[in-house]
Each structure stands twice: as C-alpha cells, then as structure tokens.
C-alpha positions as a Python dict, from the first residue, in 0.01 Angstrom:
ca = {
    (1, 'X'): (0, 0, 0),
    (2, 'X'): (-314, 22, -211),
    (3, 'X'): (-309, -356, -258),
    (4, 'X'): (-267, -417, 116),
    (5, 'X'): (-544, -173, 200),
    (6, 'X'): (-785, -335, -42),
    (7, 'X'): (-709, -683, 92),
    (8, 'X'): (-756, -560, 449),
    (9, 'X'): (-1094, -421, 352),
    (10, 'X'): (-1202, -758, 219),
    (11, 'X'): (-1071, -925, 532),
    (12, 'X'): (-1257, -698, 770),
    (13, 'X'): (-1577, -759, 572),
    (14, 'X'): (-1555, -1135, 626),
    (15, 'X'): (-1448, -1124, 988),
    (16, 'X'): (-1731, -889, 1079),
    (17, 'X'): (-1979, -1120, 905),
    (18, 'X'): (-2165, -1199, 1223),
    (19, 'X'): (-2218, -829, 1282),
    (20, 'X'): (-2297, -697, 936),
    (21, 'X'): (-2388, -1002, 726),
    (22, 'X'): (-2126, -934, 459),
    (23, 'X'): (-1922, -1196, 277),
    (24, 'X'): (-1586, -1156, 106),
    (25, 'X'): (-1250, -1324, 47),
    (26, 'X'): (-1001, -1386, 320),
    (27, 'X'): (-648, -1432, 188),
    (28, 'X'): (-363, -1518, 420),
    (29, 'X'): (-19, -1369, 398),
    (30, 'X'): (213, -1363, 713),
    (31, 'X'): (161, -1376, 1087),
    (32, 'X'): (-141, -1175, 1199),
    (33, 'X'): (-183, -946, 1496),
    (34, 'X'): (-548, -929, 1602),
    (35, 'X'): (-753, -638, 1729),
    (36, 'X'): (-1120, -632, 1821),
    (37, 'X'): (-1392, -433, 1649),
    (38, 'X'): (-1660, -247, 1838),
    (39, 'X'): (-1886, -551, 1792),
    (40, 'X'): (-1630, -775, 1965),
    (41, 'X'): (-1546, -969, 1652),
    (42, 'X'): (-1173, -1020, 1613),
    (43, 'X'): (-1021, -838, 1314),
    (44, 'X'): (-682, -922, 1164),
    (45, 'X'): (-454, -624, 1099),
    (46, 'X'): (-177, -792, 897),
    (47, 'X'): (-227, -1061, 638),
    (48, 'X'): (-27, -1383, 663),
    (49, 'X'): (177, -1525, 384),
    (50, 'X'): (-9, -1835, 270),
    (51, 'X'): (-241, -1798, -26),
    (52, 'X'): (-554, -1965, 105),
    (53, 'X'): (-896, -1815, 50),
    (54, 'X'): (-1181, -1857, 299),
    (55, 'X'): (-1522, -1731, 194),
    (56, 'X'): (-1873, -1810, 314),
    (57, 'X'): (-2008, -2117, 137),
    (58, 'X'): (-2295, -2057, -107),
    (59, 'X'): (-2518, -2274, -321),
    (60, 'X'): (-2393, -2075, -617),
    (61, 'X'): (-2041, -2204, -550),
    (62, 'X'): (-2161, -2559, -489),
    (63, 'X'): (-2369, -2560, -807),
    (64, 'X'): (-2085, -2411, -1011),
    (65, 'X'): (-1926, -2757, -1000),
    (66, 'X'): (-2101, -2947, -1279),
    (67, 'X'): (-2288, -3274, -1230),
    (68, 'X'): (-2096, -3560, -1385),
    (69, 'X'): (-2236, -3744, -1685),
    (70, 'X'): (-2129, -4027, -1912),
    (71, 'X'): (-2034, -3797, -2202),
    (72, 'X'): (-1766, -3616, -2001),
    (73, 'X'): (-1397, -3685, -2053),
    (74, 'X'): (-1194, -3834, -1771),
    (75, 'X'): (-1016, -3497, -1738),
    (76, 'X'): (-1352, -3328, -1679),
    (77, 'X'): (-1447, -3590, -1421),
    (78, 'X'): (-1114, -3549, -1242),
    (79, 'X'): (-1166, -3173, -1223),
    (80, 'X'): (-1509, -3226, -1059),
    (81, 'X'): (-1350, -3436, -784),
    (82, 'X'): (-1068, -3188, -724),
    (83, 'X'): (-1295, -2884, -727),
    (84, 'X'): (-1534, -3041, -478),
    (85, 'X'): (-1253, -3153, -246),
    (86, 'X'): (-1114, -2799, -258),
    (87, 'X'): (-1457, -2652, -182),
    (88, 'X'): (-1490, -2863, 133),
    (89, 'X'): (-1158, -2729, 263),
    (90, 'X'): (-1175, -2361, 180),
    (91, 'X'): (-1496, -2205, 306),
    (92, 'X'): (-1516, -1985, 613),
    (93, 'X'): (-1764, -2029, 899),
    (94, 'X'): (-1829, -1921, 1255),
    (95, 'X'): (-2044, -2109, 1509),
    (96, 'X'): (-2363, -1963, 1653),
    (97, 'X'): (-2269, -2119, 1989),
    (98, 'X'): (-1952, -2259, 2141),
    (99, 'X'): (-1899, -2612, 2010),
    (100, 'X'): (-1676, -2870, 2174),
    (101, 'X'): (-1587, -3160, 1946),
    (102, 'X'): (-1566, -3461, 2177),
    (103, 'X'): (-1563, -3745, 1925),
    (104, 'X'): (-1214, -3825, 1802),
    (105, 'X'): (-1061, -3483, 1872),
    (106, 'X'): (-1060, -3231, 2155),
    (107, 'X'): (-1121, -2924, 1943),
    (108, 'X'): (-1318, -2621, 2057),
    (109, 'X'): (-1495, -2377, 1829),
    (110, 'X'): (-1590, -2040, 1975),
    (111, 'X'): (-1856, -1783, 1893),
    (112, 'X'): (-1713, -1484, 1706),
    (113, 'X'): (-1413, -1670, 1564),
    (114, 'X'): (-1387, -1768, 1198),
    (115, 'X'): (-1275, -2118, 1099),
    (116, 'X'): (-1184, -2279, 769),
    (117, 'X'): (-1336, -2592, 619),
    (118, 'X'): (-1527, -2894, 751),
    (119, 'X'): (-1377, -2991, 1091),
    (120, 'X'): (-1196, -3321, 1139),
    (121, 'X'): (-1387, -3589, 1331),
    (122, 'X'): (-1234, -3935, 1325),
    (123, 'X'): (-1554, -4140, 1332),
    (124, 'X'): (-1772, -4001, 1053),
    (125, 'X'): (-1782, -3815, 725),
    (126, 'X'): (-1988, -3510, 645),
    (127, 'X'): (-2014, -3302, 329),
    (128, 'X'): (-2121, -2952, 234),
    (129, 'X'): (-2478, -3063, 150),
    (130, 'X'): (-2533, -3154, 516),
    (131, 'X'): (-2374, -2827, 627),
    (132, 'X'): (-2611, -2621, 417),
    (133, 'X'): (-2909, -2744, 624),
    (134, 'X'): (-2779, -2534, 914),
    (135, 'X'): (-2548, -2280, 751),
    (136, 'X'): (-2632, -1919, 662),
    (137, 'X'): (-2459, -1850, 333),
    (138, 'X'): (-2501, -1474, 372),
    (139, 'X'): (-2326, -1449, 710),
    (140, 'X'): (-2118, -1768, 729),
    (141, 'X'): (-2281, -1861, 1063),
    (142, 'X'): (-2329, -2230, 1141),
    (143, 'X'): (-2639, -2276, 1357),
    (144, 'X'): (-2496, -2522, 1610),
    (145, 'X'): (-2797, -2523, 1853),
    (146, 'X'): (-3041, -2631, 1581),
    (147, 'X'): (-2821, -2927, 1489),
    (148, 'X'): (-2845, -3094, 1829),
    (149, 'X'): (-2595, -3233, 2075),
    (150, 'X'): (-2350, -3519, 2109),
    (151, 'X'): (-2257, -3755, 1831),
    (152, 'X'): (-2529, -3628, 1596),
    (153, 'X'): (-2347, -3296, 1572),
    (154, 'X'): (-2023, -3473, 1486),
    (155, 'X'): (-2193, -3695, 1228),
    (156, 'X'): (-2349, -3397, 1052),
    (157, 'X'): (-2065, -3147, 1075),
    (158, 'X'): (-1742, -3348, 1098),
    (159, 'X'): (-1539, -3561, 860),
    (160, 'X'): (-1225, -3769, 854),
    (161, 'X'): (-967, -3796, 576),
    (162, 'X'): (-1127, -4090, 395),
    (163, 'X'): (-1474, -3938, 430),
    (164, 'X'): (-1373, -3606, 275),
    (165, 'X'): (-1201, -3786, -13),
    (166, 'X'): (-1498, -4020, -56),
    (167, 'X'): (-1737, -3725, -77),
    (168, 'X'): (-1527, -3584, -362),
    (169, 'X'): (-1496, -3912, -553),
    (170, 'X'): (-1864, -3991, -509),
    (171, 'X'): (-1947, -3678, -707),
    (172, 'X'): (-1869, -3890, -1014),
    (173, 'X'): (-1873, -4251, -893),
    (174, 'X'): (-2115, -4499, -741),
    (175, 'X'): (-1908, -4802, -839),
    (176, 'X'): (-1710, -4807, -514),
    (177, 'X'): (-1792, -4760, -146),
    (178, 'X'): (-1614, -4573, 129),
    (179, 'X'): (-1437, -4901, 215),
    (180, 'X'): (-1233, -4857, -102),
    (181, 'X'): (-1059, -4553, 45),
    (182, 'X'): (-936, -4747, 349),
    (183, 'X'): (-881, -5096, 206),
    (184, 'X'): (-763, -5036, -147),
    (185, 'X'): (-864, -5367, -295),
    (186, 'X'): (-1031, -5454, -628),
    (187, 'X'): (-1306, -5611, -416),
    (188, 'X'): (-1411, -5254, -335),
    (189, 'X'): (-1419, -5154, -703),
    (190, 'X'): (-1099, -4952, -705),
    (191, 'X'): (-790, -5008, -917),
    (192, 'X'): (-422, -5015, -825),
    (193, 'X'): (-213, -4753, -1005),
    (194, 'X'): (120, -4856, -1155),
    (195, 'X'): (316, -5184, -1148),
    (196, 'X'): (322, -5254, -772),
    (197, 'X'): (136, -5563, -648),
    (198, 'X'): (23, -5725, -326),
    (199, 'X'): (-192, -6019, -218),
    (200, 'X'): (-538, -5888, -308),
    (201, 'X'): (-704, -6182, -135),
    (202, 'X'): (-648, -5966, 176),
    (203, 'X'): (-952, -5737, 177),
    (204, 'X'): (-940, -5592, 529),
    (205, 'X'): (-602, -5433, 609),
    (206, 'X'): (-693, -5376, 973),
    (207, 'X'): (-802, -5735, 1034),
    (208, 'X'): (-496, -5870, 853),
    (209, 'X'): (-267, -5628, 1041),
    (210, 'X'): (-121, -5506, 713),
    (211, 'X'): (149, -5239, 734),
    (212, 'X'): (160, -5083, 389),
    (213, 'X'): (525, -4976, 431),
    (214, 'X'): (675, -5300, 553),
    (215, 'X'): (433, -5546, 391),
    (216, 'X'): (375, -5382, 52),
    (217, 'X'): (602, -5087, -31),
    (218, 'X'): (920, -5257, 92),
    (219, 'X'): (817, -5585, -70),
    (220, 'X'): (789, -5410, -409),
    (221, 'X'): (1096, -5193, -363),
    (222, 'X'): (1166, -4828, -441),
    (223, 'X'): (1201, -4867, -817),
    (224, 'X'): (857, -5028, -854),
    (225, 'X'): (690, -4791, -610),
    (226, 'X'): (844, -4484, -778),
    (227, 'X'): (714, -4609, -1114),
    (228, 'X'): (371, -4647, -952),
    (229, 'X'): (380, -4295, -811),
    (230, 'X'): (483, -4166, -1154),
    (231, 'X'): (164, -4316, -1301),
    (232, 'X'): (-60, -4107, -1074),
    (233, 'X'): (-295, -3860, -1242),
    (234, 'X'): (-494, -3572, -1088),
    (235, 'X'): (-773, -3696, -855),
    (236, 'X'): (-609, -4037, -807),
    (237, 'X'): (-562, -4139, -446),
    (238, 'X'): (-286, -4252, -210),
    (239, 'X'): (-333, -4454, 106),
    (240, 'X'): (-115, -4585, 386),
    (241, 'X'): (-196, -4797, 688),
    (242, 'X'): (8, -4886, 996),
    (243, 'X'): (-101, -5057, 1316),
    (244, 'X'): (-446, -4906, 1381),
    (245, 'X'): (-436, -4589, 1175),
    (246, 'X'): (-400, -4474, 817),
    (247, 'X'): (-442, -4173, 591),
    (248, 'X'): (-594, -4099, 251),
    (249, 'X'): (-498, -3810, 23),
    (250, 'X'): (-589, -3705, -333),
    (251, 'X'): (-323, -3622, -590),
    (252, 'X'): (-362, -3270, -730),
    (253, 'X'): (-50, -3259, -947),
    (254, 'X'): (231, -3503, -1023),
    (255, 'X'): (582, -3386, -1110),
    (256, 'X'): (822, -3660, -1226),
    (257, 'X'): (1194, -3576, -1241),
    (258, 'X'): (1451, -3819, -1385),
    (259, 'X'): (1828, -3820, -1352),
    (260, 'X'): (2076, -3834, -1640),
    (261, 'X'): (2032, -4211, -1661),
    (262, 'X'): (1654, -4189, -1690),
    (263, 'X'): (1588, -4314, -1336),
    (264, 'X'): (1322, -4141, -1127),
    (265, 'X'): (1471, -3898, -874),
    (266, 'X'): (1285, -3975, -553),
    (267, 'X'): (1379, -3648, -386),
    (268, 'X'): (1301, -3410, -672),
    (269, 'X'): (990, -3593, -795),
    (270, 'X'): (682, -3496, -597),
    (271, 'X'): (306, -3488, -581),
    (272, 'X'): (90, -3199, -467),
    (273, 'X'): (-217, -3320, -285),
    (274, 'X'): (-542, -3238, -110),
    (275, 'X'): (-601, -3397, 229),
    (276, 'X'): (-810, -3375, 545),
    (277, 'X'): (-602, -3361, 864),
    (278, 'X'): (-667, -3302, 1227),
    (279, 'X'): (-540, -2962, 1344),
    (280, 'X'): (-789, -2677, 1348),
    (281, 'X'): (-754, -2365, 1138),
    (282, 'X'): (-862, -2078, 1360),
    (283, 'X'): (-855, -1768, 1146),
    (284, 'X'): (-901, -1534, 1443),
    (285, 'X'): (-693, -1690, 1721),
    (286, 'X'): (-611, -1437, 1990),
    (287, 'X'): (-232, -1467, 1981),
    (288, 'X'): (-153, -1589, 1631),
    (289, 'X'): (-305, -1756, 1328),
    (290, 'X'): (-290, -2133, 1344),
    (291, 'X'): (-243, -2215, 977),
    (292, 'X'): (-125, -2567, 1039),
    (293, 'X'): (-274, -2872, 873),
    (294, 'X'): (-650, -2879, 911),
    (295, 'X'): (-680, -2838, 535),
    (296, 'X'): (-392, -2943, 314),
    (297, 'X'): (-434, -2746, -8),
    (298, 'X'): (-166, -2834, -263),
    (299, 'X'): (75, -2958, 3),
    (300, 'X'): (359, -3171, -133),
    (301, 'X'): (523, -3507, -73),
    (302, 'X'): (840, -3617, -249),
    (303, 'X'): (842, -3973, -382),
    (304, 'X'): (1094, -4059, -108),
    (305, 'X'): (848, -3936, 155),
    (306, 'X'): (562, -4131, -2),
    (307, 'X'): (773, -4445, -1),
    (308, 'X'): (900, -4393, 355),
    (309, 'X'): (540, -4364, 476),
    (310, 'X'): (422, -4663, 275),
    (311, 'X'): (171, -4478, 56),
    (312, 'X'): (0, -4692, -209),
    (313, 'X'): (-150, -4529, -524),
    (314, 'X'): (-502, -4621, -633),
    (315, 'X'): (-776, -4493, -860),
    (316, 'X'): (-1150, -4483, -919),
    (317, 'X'): (-1275, -4671, -1225),
    (318, 'X'): (-1476, -4382, -1369),
    (319, 'X'): (-1164, -4163, -1371),
    (320, 'X'): (-981, -4418, -1584),
    (321, 'X'): (-1256, -4484, -1837),
    (322, 'X'): (-1323, -4832, -1696),
    (323, 'X'): (-1677, -4770, -1575),
    (324, 'X'): (-1922, -4518, -1723),
    (325, 'X'): (-2072, -4250, -1500),
    (326, 'X'): (-2422, -4361, -1404),
    (327, 'X'): (-2712, -4116, -1402),
    (328, 'X'): (-2849, -4060, -1052),
    (329, 'X'): (-3205, -4173, -987),
    (330, 'X'): (-3437, -4153, -686),
    (331, 'X'): (-3732, -4354, -564),
    (332, 'X'): (-3959, -4409, -265),
    (333, 'X'): (-4144, -4709, -124),
    (334, 'X'): (-4454, -4508, -22),
    (335, 'X'): (-4784, -4589, -201),
    (336, 'X'): (-4853, -4404, -525),
    (337, 'X'): (-5129, -4146, -575),
    (338, 'X'): (-5212, -4057, -217),
    (339, 'X'): (-5049, -4123, 117),
    (340, 'X'): (-5118, -4068, 485),
    (341, 'X'): (-4853, -3912, 709),
    (342, 'X'): (-4809, -4245, 891),
    (343, 'X'): (-4761, -4435, 564),
    (344, 'X'): (-4504, -4182, 454),
    (345, 'X'): (-4323, -4202, 787),
    (346, 'X'): (-4286, -4580, 745),
    (347, 'X'): (-4149, -4556, 390),
    (348, 'X'): (-3793, -4539, 257),
    (349, 'X'): (-3623, -4333, -11),
    (350, 'X'): (-3373, -4497, -243),
    (351, 'X'): (-3104, -4398, -492),
    (352, 'X'): (-2814, -4549, -682),
    (353, 'X'): (-2588, -4288, -515),
    (354, 'X'): (-2529, -4212, -147),
    (355, 'X'): (-2804, -3997, 6),
    (356, 'X'): (-2689, -3695, 212),
    (357, 'X'): (-3006, -3494, 283),
    (358, 'X'): (-3381, -3566, 273),
    (359, 'X'): (-3616, -3272, 211),
    (360, 'X'): (-3991, -3283, 281),
    (361, 'X'): (-4235, -3018, 158),
    (362, 'X'): (-4611, -2979, 159),
    (363, 'X'): (-4767, -2756, -109),
    (364, 'X'): (-5110, -2596, -90),
    (365, 'X'): (-5362, -2752, -327),
    (366, 'X'): (-5269, -2682, -689),
    (367, 'X'): (-5016, -2407, -606),
    (368, 'X'): (-4648, -2367, -536),
    (369, 'X'): (-4718, -2218, -191),
    (370, 'X'): (-4513, -2410, 67),
    (371, 'X'): (-4707, -2494, 384),
    (372, 'X'): (-4441, -2712, 545),
    (373, 'X'): (-4069, -2766, 487),
    (374, 'X'): (-3806, -2978, 663),
    (375, 'X'): (-3448, -3058, 562),
    (376, 'X'): (-3293, -3354, 742),
    (377, 'X'): (-2932, -3464, 684),
    (378, 'X'): (-2843, -3831, 704),
    (379, 'X'): (-2653, -3862, 1031),
    (380, 'X'): (-2433, -4161, 961),
    (381, 'X'): (-2173, -4281, 715),
    (382, 'X'): (-2294, -4184, 367),
    (383, 'X'): (-2163, -4497, 198),
    (384, 'X'): (-2431, -4695, 385),
    (385, 'X'): (-2715, -4482, 258),
    (386, 'X'): (-2837, -4566, -88),
    (387, 'X'): (-3155, -4648, 105),
    (388, 'X'): (-3279, -4438, 394),
    (389, 'X'): (-3581, -4456, 623),
    (390, 'X'): (-3807, -4151, 638),
    (391, 'X'): (-3873, -4221, 1005),
    (392, 'X'): (-3738, -3925, 1203),
    (393, 'X'): (-3693, -3705, 895),
    (394, 'X'): (-4017, -3515, 967),
    (395, 'X'): (-4299, -3513, 1220),
    (396, 'X'): (-4603, -3713, 1104),
    (397, 'X'): (-4806, -3523, 1363),
    (398, 'X'): (-4703, -3199, 1194),
    (399, 'X'): (-4794, -3334, 850),
    (400, 'X'): (-5141, -3437, 972),
    (401, 'X'): (-5229, -3067, 997),
    (402, 'X'): (-5211, -3049, 616),
    (403, 'X'): (-5357, -3390, 530),
    (404, 'X'): (-5686, -3271, 379),
    (405, 'X'): (-5684, -3480, 63),
    (406, 'X'): (-5599, -3172, -146),
    (407, 'X'): (-5249, -3066, -49),
    (408, 'X'): (-4946, -3230, -208),
    (409, 'X'): (-4647, -3377, -27),
    (410, 'X'): (-4308, -3397, -199),
    (411, 'X'): (-3994, -3583, -90),
    (412, 'X'): (-3663, -3484, -247),
    (413, 'X'): (-3316, -3622, -179),
    (414, 'X'): (-2977, -3459, -213),
    (415, 'X'): (-2739, -3727, -340),
    (416, 'X'): (-2360, -3716, -349),
    (417, 'X'): (-2354, -3614, -715),
    (418, 'X'): (-2478, -3276, -588),
    (419, 'X'): (-2823, -3316, -741),
    (420, 'X'): (-3153, -3261, -562),
    (421, 'X'): (-3382, -3533, -700),
    (422, 'X'): (-3754, -3567, -655),
    (423, 'X'): (-3808, -3910, -500),
    (424, 'X'): (-4182, -3894, -439),
    (425, 'X'): (-4493, -3681, -471),
    (426, 'X'): (-4855, -3761, -378),
    (427, 'X'): (-5174, -3618, -234),
    (428, 'X'): (-5151, -3597, 144),
    (429, 'X'): (-5459, -3778, 280),
    (430, 'X'): (-5605, -3845, 623),
}
C-alpha cells in the first residue's frame, strides 16, 4: 500500500503539471480509472501494468547523453543511439491548445491531457532539439500557438519511424543520410548485416517496386535470414518494404536460441526493439488508457515474425568500426568582422552534421547582456540540412534596432550530435 500511495503521489504531480508546474515520473501499471482534480486536469487513480515512464523533457536529460567522439568504443556509440531513441519516446507533454494533426494521421491532442513521446507524422521527422524551442521543461507544456499552423507544425513536432531512428543514429554518424533508413543500400553508406544478399544495383526500393519479403527474404531463405538476424547487435536496424509502405526499427537486444542440432530456433529466438508507430498514447483518456503502439519500448519480434514480414538487418558504419566518428563543425557565409542585418539575412550556416535549430542572439557592447534572442527550428527533413539559409530565421528589421556598430551578433546551430555550436559572431553594423 505504501508503494502504491507513493507512486500515485508521483503520478498526480505530473498530471497536475499544467496547474502547479511540478514534474515527476509517471509509471504505468494496469487499466486506469480517471477522476478530475479541482483544476480540471484528469488524474489517474489506478496505475496500469506496463513499466513505461513519462516525465517532462529537460535539457539536463538531453545533455546527460554524451556527445560521440572518435575515441569511444562501438559499445559506447551504440548506447548513445539507444539512449537518444528512448528519450524521444518516453517524455510526457501536454499541448497549450488543441492540436489536430492533419498530415498523415487524424490524431487530436487536447488541452489538459498528457501524451507520451514525439507524435507520429508520416511526412517528416522532428527531434527533441526542435521541441525544446517551444516546450516548457518545468511544466511539460508544448506551446502549440507559438509554433504556427498547418504543415509547419507537423514538420517541427512530428516524426515518422525512419525519422525517429535517423535522429538517433545521427547522434554518432554523418556518413549516411536519411535515405539509408528507407533504402538500405551501400550507396547510402550503410552496411548489410549477416550473410543475406540482394541486387545492390537497385538503390530505390519504391521505384523498383521491391517487396523485401518476396524479393529478398524469400530469395535468401529462412536459414540465411535467421543467420543474418543472429548477427544483429544493439542499435543495428531492421527494415521492410512492401508496395508503398515500409517500417524501420532499432534492435535493443538480440536473443539467439538454438535447438539440439545447433540450428537457430525461429520461434524462440527474438529481438527486442525500439520503434516509432502510429497510434497515440493518451495518458489521460477519459474512459481508459490507450497504451497501444505509439512508442514501442523493448517490444519483441521472433525471428519467424521478422522473416514473415520481410525485415532486412542493416547497420551504420560508425557502429561497426568502419568509419570514425567525425567532430562536428559549424560555419557561416556572412562577411567576417562586421555585418549588417540584411547581409546576415542573406547568409547561410553550414555544418558537417544535420542542422536542427538556428539560434540568433545580440549582445550589448562588450557584455554578456542579451538584447535579442530567437530560436528557429529547421522545418523540413533534417537530412537535407547540412546547409541552411538564415532567411526567415530572424527579423532583419528587428536586428536593425541594435545595429549601432558596437553590439555583437552571434549565430549558433544545434546539430544532430546534440551540440550547440557557434557558427558566427561579428559586430552588428548599419
């Protein structure tokens, strides 16, 4: 009883976050019957049975995942990918206004309800760095009105399966692009795991109408595919494609079971995986908790199930010691020394990793006093953005107020490694 009471206390703290600003763990344990607090926020009286934890996202948690470097072991790099994938799936949030996702899915998010993880949107891929531009880490409230309307909201706040996996892998890798998660071909700088083969002259599965079950898994046969699944390590990927749709997941743990003859048992052998799927987790639904498949945390597939779906195992070069982790760098095309607001507006920032957020600040002459600050997430596919225009990332009219030839302007970029890098600094001139 003491344990239940203490867990309920933590739960009520999180679910009243909009009212009191607190933040604490939410663990799930069996079906939940809701009641409402005086503030109108729904409170859960009984904990459901599934051990998932939803807490407000904080920079402390984000920064607790180390930045990859070339001296790390592959095991350390794999842990970075898994930890970041897990982080994207397991934070709690509530919208500041009702939000209807109209791109790819017909999901609705309501004020006062608590949800888990980055929502699924089939046409884009977000990450937690973009979320933090609009998210209050003390209350867990996502400021939907300040984000905007239409597809921009989806591009900033939503992600699909390959995008969520890409965001995790790009914490350690810039040797492959997002394409490598949907067309697993050496041309995209990924590697095939295990002994299975296919015609790698086919780069675009969709264009070639490849069905990974019929055209690749069946062609190799169960024995070869099982041996390939057995070679999977943590943070390796699996992909299938059929007709016009596919799915990408990340292996968390691989358990290989052999029979008395040494053959792989396809039913008993399994992988546990992380994956981004489409159903919404509503932690405060009026009638019951919908703990379906929005966030697959250590969900399992047997080898038989992987084979029946046509999943193909693949890996990222850095995780296999085939490509060293590259140090992230940042640059800017604006003139050195001093710059006008219009010159800065027409410039670009660059990096050797995907750029997620661009931050602009103006400092008072010779001090650290901030006169102007703007954080602008990149609102398109991150794999396209190792170069990004500054146009639209701040108001040049606003900057002109501070362009006295004494104040300093600074441009920083948040790249997918998690780092905030200074890309540019200069005197802001007329």
